[in-house]
ZAMARGU-4260 file (C-alpha; in steps of 0.2 Angstrom, whole numbers, plus 5000, padded with zeros to 4 digits):
<rodrens>
0) 5458/5491/4978 | 5456/5484/4996 | 5449/5467/4999 | 5431/5467/5007 | 5430/5464/5026
5) 5419/5450/5034 | 5406/5463/5038 | 5405/5469/5020 | 5404/5451/5014 | 5390/5448/5026
10) 5380/5463/5020 | 5383/5458/5002 | 5378/5440/5005 | 5362/5447/5014 | 5358/5458/4999
15) 5360/5444/4987 | 5347/5435/4998 | 5335/5450/5000 | 5322/5440/4991 | 5318/5422/4996
20) 5304/5412/4988 | 5291/5408/5002 | 5291/5390/5008 | 5276/5378/5011 | 5271/5386/5027
25) 5270/5404/5019 | 5260/5397/5004 | 5248/5388/5016 | 5246/5404/5026 | 5241/5413/5009
30) 5229/5399/5005 | 5222/5400/5022 | 5220/5418/5022 | 5212/5417/5005 | 5199/5404/5012
35) 5196/5415/5027 | 5192/5430/5016 | 5181/5420/5005 | 5172/5413/5019 | 5171/5430/5028
40) 5164/5437/5012 | 5151/5423/5010 | 5146/5425/5028 | 5144/5444/5026 | 5134/5442/5010
45) 5123/5429/5019 | 5121/5441/5033 | 5116/5456/5022 | 5104/5445/5012 | 5096/5439/5028
50) 5095/5455/5037 | 5078/5461/5030 | 5072/5443/5031 | 5077/5442/5049 | 5068/5458/5053
55) 5052/5452/5045 | 5053/5435/5054 | 5056/5445/5070 | 5040/5455/5068 | 5030/5439/5064
60) 5037/5430/5079 | 5033/5445/5090 | 5015/5445/5083 | 5013/5427/5085 | 5019/5427/5103
65) 5007/5440/5108 | 4992/5431/5099 | 4996/5414/5106 | 4999/5421/5124 | 4983/5431/5124
70) 4973/5416/5118 | 4981/5405/5131 | 4977/5417/5145 | 4959/5419/5139 | 4957/5400/5138
75) 4965/5398/5155 | 4954/5411/5163 | 4939/5401/5157 | 4946/5385/5164 | 4949/5394/5181
80) 4931/5401/5180 | 4924/5383/5178 | 4935/5378/5193 | 4928/5392/5204 | 4910/5387/5200
85) 4914/5369/5205 | 4923/5376/5221 | 4907/5386/5225 | 4896/5370/5223 | 4909/5360/5234
90) 4907/5373/5248 | 4889/5370/5249 | 4891/5351/5253 | 4893/5346/5271 | 4900/5330/5278
95) 4883/5324/5283 | 4876/5325/5265 | 4887/5311/5259 | 4878/5299/5270 | 4861/5306/5264
100) 4859/5303/5245 | 4842/5311/5245 | 4848/5327/5253 | 4863/5328/5242 | 4852/5325/5226
105) 4840/5339/5231 | 4854/5351/5234 | 4862/5347/5217 | 4846/5348/5207 | 4837/5363/5216
110) 4847/5370/5230 | 4863/5376/5221 | 4860/5385/5204 | 4879/5384/5200 | 4876/5366/5197
115) 4867/5370/5180 | 4884/5377/5174 | 4890/5359/5171 | 4883/5346/5159 | 4886/5332/5172
120) 4889/5332/5191 | 4896/5317/5201 | 4899/5315/5220 | 4910/5301/5227 | 4913/5297/5245
125) 4930/5294/5253 | 4928/5275/5252 | 4926/5276/5233 | 4907/5274/5233 | 4898/5285/5220
130) 4884/5294/5229 | 4877/5305/5215 | 4878/5304/5196 | 4869/5319/5189 | 4869/5319/5170
135) 4860/5333/5161 | 4847/5335/5175 | 4844/5316/5177 | 4852/5305/5190 | 4861/5290/5182
140) 4868/5274/5189 | 4887/5272/5193 | 4889/5258/5180 | 4888/5271/5166 | 4904/5280/5171
145) 4918/5278/5159 | 4935/5270/5165 | 4944/5287/5162 | 4931/5296/5174 | 4933/5282/5187
150) 4952/5284/5186 | 4951/5303/5188 | 4940/5302/5203 | 4952/5289/5211 | 4967/5300/5208
155) 4959/5315/5216 | 4954/5304/5232 | 4972/5298/5233 | 4981/5315/5230 | 4968/5327/5238
160) 4971/5340/5224 | 4959/5347/5211 | 4962/5341/5193 | 4957/5345/5175 | 4955/5329/5165
165) 4953/5327/5147 | 4939/5314/5143 | 4941/5314/5124 | 4929/5304/5114 | 4930/5298/5095
170) 4920/5312/5089 | 4922/5331/5092 | 4904/5333/5097 | 4906/5320/5111 | 4922/5327/5118
175) 4921/5332/5136 | 4932/5339/5150 | 4931/5334/5169 | 4935/5346/5183 | 4937/5337/5200
180) 4937/5346/5217 | 4942/5336/5234 | 4930/5338/5249 | 4939/5340/5265 | 4935/5338/5283
185) 4939/5351/5296 | 4955/5342/5300 | 4961/5342/5282 | 4958/5324/5277 | 4949/5320/5261
190) 4930/5317/5264 | 4926/5314/5245 | 4927/5321/5228 | 4915/5332/5218 | 4917/5332/5199
195) 4909/5343/5185 | 4909/5338/5167 | 4908/5350/5152 | 4907/5348/5133 | 4923/5353/5125
200) 4914/5365/5112 | 4903/5373/5126 | 4904/5391/5131 | 4913/5386/5147 | 4928/5379/5138
205) 4931/5381/5119 | 4916/5390/5111 | 4916/5391/5092 | 4917/5410/5093 | 4935/5409/5099
210) 4942/5401/5083 | 4951/5412/5071 | 4944/5413/5053 | 4954/5401/5042 | 4969/5408/5032
215) 4980/5398/5020 | 4996/5404/5028 | 4993/5402/5046 | 4984/5390/5058 | 4979/5391/5077
220) 4977/5375/5087 | 4973/5369/5104 | 4979/5352/5109 | 4982/5341/5124 | 4999/5334/5131
225) 4996/5318/5122 | 4994/5327/5105 | 4975/5327/5103 | 4969/5342/5094 | 4954/5351/5103
230) 4952/5366/5092 | 4958/5370/5075 | 4956/5384/5062 | 4950/5370/5051 | 4935/5361/5060
235) 4938/5345/5051 | 4955/5343/5060 | 4947/5343/5078 | 4951/5327/5087 | 4965/5324/5075
240) 4983/5321/5080 | 4997/5335/5081 | 5009/5323/5073 | 5000/5325/5056 | 5002/5344/5057
245) 5015/5351/5045 | 5028/5362/5054 | 5021/5358/5071 | 5024/5339/5071 | 5043/5342/5072
250) 5042/5354/5087 | 5030/5343/5096 | 5041/5328/5094 | 5056/5338/5101 | 5045/5344/5116
255) 5040/5326/5120 | 5058/5319/5118 | 5064/5332/5131 | 5050/5328/5143 | 5047/5347/5145
260) 5034/5353/5156 | 5019/5363/5149 | 5026/5380/5146 | 5018/5396/5153 | 5024/5411/5142
265) 5024/5409/5123 | 5040/5403/5114 | 5043/5403/5096 | 5054/5392/5085 | 5059/5396/5067
270) 5060/5381/5056 | 5063/5379/5037 | 5047/5385/5029 | 5037/5387/5046 | 5037/5398/5061
275) 5029/5390/5076 | 5024/5399/5092 | 5018/5389/5107 | 5011/5393/5124 | 5005/5382/5138
280) 4991/5381/5151 | 4998/5372/5166 | 4981/5368/5174 | 4973/5358/5160 | 4990/5353/5153
285) 4985/5360/5136 | 4995/5369/5123 | 4991/5383/5111 | 5001/5384/5095 | 5001/5396/5080
290) 5009/5389/5064 | 5014/5401/5049 | 5021/5399/5032 | 5038/5409/5033 | 5041/5407/5014
295) 5026/5419/5010 | 5033/5432/5021 | 5051/5431/5014 | 5047/5430/4996 | 5048/5449/4992
300) 5066/5449/4999 | 5074/5437/4986 | 5078/5451/4974 | 5088/5460/4987 | 5097/5444/4992
305) 5104/5442/4974 | 5110/5460/4973 | 5119/5458/4990 | 5128/5442/4985 | 5135/5451/4969
310) 5142/5465/4980 | 5150/5453/4992 | 5158/5443/4978 | 5167/5458/4971 | 5173/5465/4987
315) 5180/5447/4992 | 5190/5446/4976 | 5198/5463/4979 | 5202/5458/4997 | 5210/5442/4992
320) 5222/5450/4979 | 5228/5463/4991 | 5230/5451/5006 | 5241/5439/4995 | 5253/5452/4991
325) 5254/5459/5009 | 5257/5441/5016 | 5271/5437/5003 | 5280/5453/5008 | 5278/5451/5027
330) 5284/5433/5026 | 5301/5437/5018 | 5310/5438/5035 | 5303/5420/5039 | 5309/5414/5022
335) 5327/5421/5025 | 5327/5413/5043 | 5323/5396/5035 | 5337/5398/5022 | 5349/5402/5036
340) 5344/5388/5047 | 5346/5375/5033 | 5363/5381/5029 | 5367/5380/5048 | 5362/5361/5048
345) 5369/5356/5031 | 5388/5351/5032 | 5392/5359/5015 | 5384/5375/5021 | 5393/5378/5037
350) 5407/5387/5029 | 5395/5399/5021 | 5385/5401/5037 | 5399/5412/5044 | 5397/5425/5030
355) 5377/5423/5030 | 5370/5433/5044 | 5354/5429/5054 | 5340/5439/5047 | 5336/5454/5058
360) 5317/5458/5060 | 5305/5463/5074 | 5292/5452/5081 | 5291/5434/5081 | 5305/5431/5068
365) 5317/5442/5079 | 5312/5432/5094 | 5316/5415/5085 | 5333/5422/5079 | 5337/5425/5098
370) 5331/5408/5102 | 5341/5399/5089 | 5357/5409/5094 | 5353/5404/5112 | 5351/5386/5108
375) 5367/5385/5099 | 5376/5391/5115 | 5365/5379/5126 | 5369/5364/5115 | 5387/5367/5117
380) 5386/5368/5136 | 5375/5353/5137 | 5387/5343/5127 | 5401/5348/5138 | 5390/5344/5154
385) 5385/5328/5147 | 5404/5323/5144 | 5408/5329/5161 | 5394/5318/5169 | 5399/5303/5159
390) 5417/5305/5165 | 5411/5307/5183 | 5400/5291/5182 | 5414/5281/5174 | 5426/5287/5188
395) 5413/5282/5201 | 5410/5265/5193 | 5429/5262/5192 | 5434/5267/5209 | 5420/5261/5220
400) 5425/5248/5233 | 5408/5239/5230 | 5401/5232/5214 | 5389/5243/5205 | 5377/5238/5191
405) 5364/5250/5182 | 5350/5241/5173 | 5336/5247/5163 | 5322/5236/5156 | 5329/5219/5161
410) 5346/5224/5152 | 5363/5228/5159 | 5367/5247/5155 | 5383/5251/5165 | 5394/5241/5176
415) 5408/5246/5189 | 5425/5239/5190 | 5422/5229/5206 | 5406/5221/5198 | 5415/5216/5183
420) 5430/5208/5193 | 5417/5199/5204 | 5409/5191/5188 | 5425/5189/5178 | 5419/5200/5163
425) 5425/5215/5154 | 5412/5230/5155 | 5410/5229/5136 | 5405/5211/5137 | 5390/5214/5148
430) 5384/5231/5143 | 5367/5229/5133 | 5366/5211/5138 | 5350/5204/5147 | 5351/5202/5166
435) 5348/5184/5164 | 5366/5182/5158 | 5373/5183/5176 | 5360/5172/5184 | 5367/5156/5192
440) 5367/5140/5182 | 5351/5131/5184 | 5342/5146/5193 | 5325/5150/5188 | 5328/5168/5181
445) 5309/5171/5180 | 5306/5166/5198 | 5321/5177/5203 | 5313/5192/5194 | 5296/5189/5202
450) 5305/5189/5219 | 5313/5205/5215 | 5297/5213/5208 | 5288/5207/5224 | 5301/5215/5235
455) 5300/5232/5226 | 5281/5232/5227 | 5281/5228/5245 | 5296/5237/5252 | 5302/5249/5238
460) 5319/5241/5238 | 5327/5224/5236 | 5340/5218/5249 | 5345/5200/5249 | 5358/5187/5245
465) 5358/5180/5227 | 5368/5167/5219 | 5376/5174/5202 | 5386/5166/5189 | 5404/5171/5184
470) 5410/5170/5166 | 5418/5153/5168 | 5401/5146/5175 | 5406/5145/5193 | 5394/5152/5206
475) 5397/5168/5216 | 5386/5173/5231 | 5383/5192/5234 | 5373/5203/5245 | 5363/5213/5233
480) 5354/5229/5236 | 5343/5237/5223 | 5334/5254/5222 | 5325/5263/5208 | 5334/5278/5201
485) 5318/5287/5202 | 5304/5278/5212 | 5291/5288/5204 | 5297/5282/5186 | 5303/5264/5188
490) 5307/5264/5169 | 5321/5276/5172 | 5332/5261/5178 | 5338/5253/5194 | 5355/5254/5203
495) 5362/5238/5211 | 5375/5237/5224 | 5384/5220/5225 | 5395/5214/5240 | 5403/5197/5238
500) 5397/5185/5251 | 5404/5168/5245 | 5415/5165/5260 | 5402/5171/5272 | 5389/5159/5263
505) 5401/5144/5265 | 5403/5149/5283 | 5384/5148/5285 | 5384/5130/5280 | 5395/5125/5294
510) 5386/5118/5310 | 5394/5131/5322 | 5386/5145/5311 | 5369/5137/5311 | 5369/5135/5330
515) 5373/5154/5333 | 5363/5162/5319 | 5345/5164/5315 | 5340/5155/5299 | 5327/5168/5294
520) 5336/5184/5296 | 5354/5178/5295 | 5358/5188/5311 | 5365/5181/5327 | 5352/5172/5337
525) 5350/5174/5356 | 5363/5161/5359 | 5376/5169/5348 | 5371/5186/5354 | 5374/5182/5372
530) 5390/5173/5368 | 5397/5189/5359 | 5391/5201/5372 | 5399/5190/5385 | 5415/5191/5376
535) 5413/5210/5375 | 5410/5212/5393 | 5424/5200/5398 | 5436/5210/5387 | 5430/5227/5395
540) 5433/5219/5412 | 5451/5214/5407 | 5454/5231/5399 | 5448/5240/5415 | 5460/5230/5426
545) 5475/5234/5415 | 5470/5251/5409 | 5456/5263/5411 | 5442/5263/5397 | 5444/5277/5384
550) 5435/5293/5387 | 5425/5304/5376 | 5427/5323/5374 | 5418/5327/5390 | 5428/5314/5400
555) 5415/5301/5400 | 5420/5283/5399 | 5414/5274/5383 | 5413/5255/5385 | 5398/5254/5374
560) 5379/5253/5372 | 5366/5239/5370 | 5349/5243/5362 | 5334/5231/5364 | 5321/5233/5350
565) 5303/5227/5349 | 5292/5230/5333 | 5276/5239/5336 | 5260/5233/5327 | 5269/5218/5320
570) 5255/5206/5324 | 5243/5216/5313 | 5253/5212/5298 | 5254/5193/5303 | 5235/5193/5306
575) 5230/5202/5290 | 5243/5198/5278 | 5249/5181/5284 | 5265/5174/5291 | 5274/5175/5275
580) 5272/5193/5275 | 5278/5194/5293 | 5294/5184/5289 | 5297/5196/5275 | 5295/5211/5287
585) 5307/5203/5299 | 5320/5200/5285 | 5319/5218/5279 | 5320/5225/5297 | 5336/5214/5299
590) 5344/5221/5284 | 5340/5239/5290 | 5348/5236/5307 | 5363/5228/5299 | 5365/5242/5286
595) 5364/5255/5300 | 5376/5247/5312 | 5388/5237/5301 | 5403/5248/5304 | 5400/5252/5322
600) 5393/5235/5330 | 5382/5221/5326 | 5363/5216/5327 | 5354/5200/5332 | 5337/5193/5333
605) 5332/5187/5350 | 5316/5179/5345 | 5299/5184/5338 | 5299/5202/5333 | 5313/5206/5346
610) 5330/5212/5340 | 5346/5218/5349 | 5360/5230/5344 | 5377/5231/5352 | 5388/5247/5349
615) 5405/5244/5357 | 5415/5260/5361 | 5399/5270/5359 | 5394/5285/5371 | 5377/5287/5378
620) 5374/5302/5367 | 5379/5294/5351 | 5369/5278/5356 | 5354/5288/5358 | 5357/5296/5341
625) 5359/5279/5333 | 5343/5272/5342 | 5333/5287/5335 | 5340/5284/5318 | 5335/5266/5318
630) 5317/5271/5325 | 5315/5284/5310 | 5321/5271/5297 | 5309/5258/5303 | 5294/5270/5304
635) 5298/5278/5287 | 5296/5261/5279 | 5278/5257/5274 | 5277/5239/5267 | 5263/5234/5255
640) 5255/5217/5255 | 5240/5210/5246 | 5236/5228/5240 | 5236/5235/5258 | 5249/5247/5265
645) 5255/5244/5283 | 5263/5256/5296 | 5277/5249/5308 | 5285/5257/5323 | 5298/5251/5335
650) 5300/5253/5354 | 5319/5254/5359 | 5326/5252/5376 | 5344/5257/5379 | 5357/5253/5392
655) 5375/5259/5393 | 5388/5246/5397 | 5398/5252/5413 | 5415/5247/5419 | 5416/5231/5429
660) 5399/5224/5422 | 5400/5206/5418 | 5382/5199/5420 | 5374/5197/5402 | 5357/5193/5410
665) 5357/5209/5420 | 5361/5219/5404 | 5348/5211/5394 | 5335/5212/5408 | 5339/5231/5409
670) 5337/5234/5391 | 5321/5224/5390 | 5314/5234/5405 | 5319/5250/5396 | 5310/5244/5380
675) 5295/5240/5391 | 5295/5257/5397 | 5295/5264/5379 | 5280/5253/5376 | 5271/5260/5391
680) 5275/5278/5386 | 5266/5276/5370 | 5277/5265/5358 | 5288/5271/5344 | 5301/5279/5355
685) 5318/5277/5364 | 5320/5275/5383 | 5336/5274/5392 | 5338/5264/5408 | 5353/5260/5420
690) 5359/5242/5423 | 5355/5236/5441 | 5371/5227/5447 | 5369/5211/5457 | 5371/5213/5475
695) 5388/5204/5476 | 5395/5216/5464 | 5389/5232/5472
</rodrens>
């Protein structure tokens, strides 16, 4: 009998695992599906039970909407009719009549029959003086006017618009309503106000015949914006408050809370136990409401609701059973995928994984299997790539000619060979240690950290000389340049480049160095610059006498180039951010110049914001390229001081050193004039100019 192959073993192992008990996710899905079916059944039963009730409520809502809107329109038409009558009276009053009370009184009492439509009539002149107060055919004095009537007349005089004002009294029989109509001159200005007053229960407003007969399951109300009832199916509720009405009180409170305007068309709200329909009359600011008891309408439907609930419960139980069986069967590939993944991760199961295939299924499980297989390959590639990058980084740290330190979160993360030799440590002695471990003895590490953070905030980089501490405690001076690995994410770490400057620092302490160098930028000062340039010119002169100067590829002599640099807009930083910020800018510009020309020449500070660069053996074309590179480097830097960003520029003048030229002053003057030409041409540019030889040398 032949032994089974690996494929046969895989198939046999897969058959042995043809059924896997679902895990917690599958069980939760079954429970969730059960809950969904139960809730769906409950919702369906509720919908079935409520279907007939909703139809009944809908019919009741439509009926109430129609009744309330018709009643509101009818009442609005009576208000508009009263206003038209008042407008007719107002058209018969001329401006001269306001100054003749007797004529006005005769007109209102006998000349205009429309006046008899109102219970009272008032006429007020534009200065607020009451000219006529006609009450039930008798002329009264102004002192008998109520405060609310005076306020209504005053508002009409100010606004110049007709108004309908509620003058509600304590008793329903005394309740009145006032209509006001402004009297205008020919130019449109307000001449006075005419007002007519009607009793609320009169034929012109709310006659008793308009009220519906009382019914126990519905009420019809008319009320004002402030909630005073003007008309009610129950006459005893007239002059009451809407807030005391069952069903209507809640709708009215919501309407007030929303500060809604008085509605025009009817609107209905269905509340527990009540159906409330409301329509508004914009002109008098009144509301018409119909309140019905919904329970009386829906009572016959309770039997149908119980029957519907029973049917829904039976259907739900059947669906739950069928759905649970289907889910357990559909989730089998996912359960087998879980078992395969667990064997893949468990050390004791890896030997078995080779014979246990990944489950093959369509849909999401098949996609997950492909993802897992792809992740296995990617994981192996990433591990190999990670090992390769680690080796490359270690090679860079070990072979770099300068010291390199990588820090993260104030701790030393990686160190190069040169940095460790400079500090006298082995790499493993410093890895993971705080950065304060290499601070010079007696130095304030907190102050040093604040200085570094300030430089990063203002310049985005740090470039300066620092005194560090070796393992034996001795100090070591180094030029330190720091830059974030990712400026957008400072927490990713910082790369530091260290260049030992102990000997140079000791040299700076000598008197000769102090005399020839600028104490702020550590560059050559004007005296040192002129001395070095004089030696260069003297050397070029001797070389010319003994042998011709070297030539470039086009046959051009290349004795050298001098650049004269003047910062643009430097005074703005000095004035707005202070002299400390200006000194910081000068130091940073000095570091930029020094870093750019260190291998090809030297830089100097001539004074103020003026710098110079000498490039021995440099052609004119290469000199222009270096000058443009310096200009771009300065312009690209945007320092930040006191929360404000500044923009710098630099104007550069260039002269080419020619053979036989020995006068330093002529060279500097020509470079200065070229820089002045760059300033006049618009700043932030490079201009070349020739050196004018003294007359004796021509």
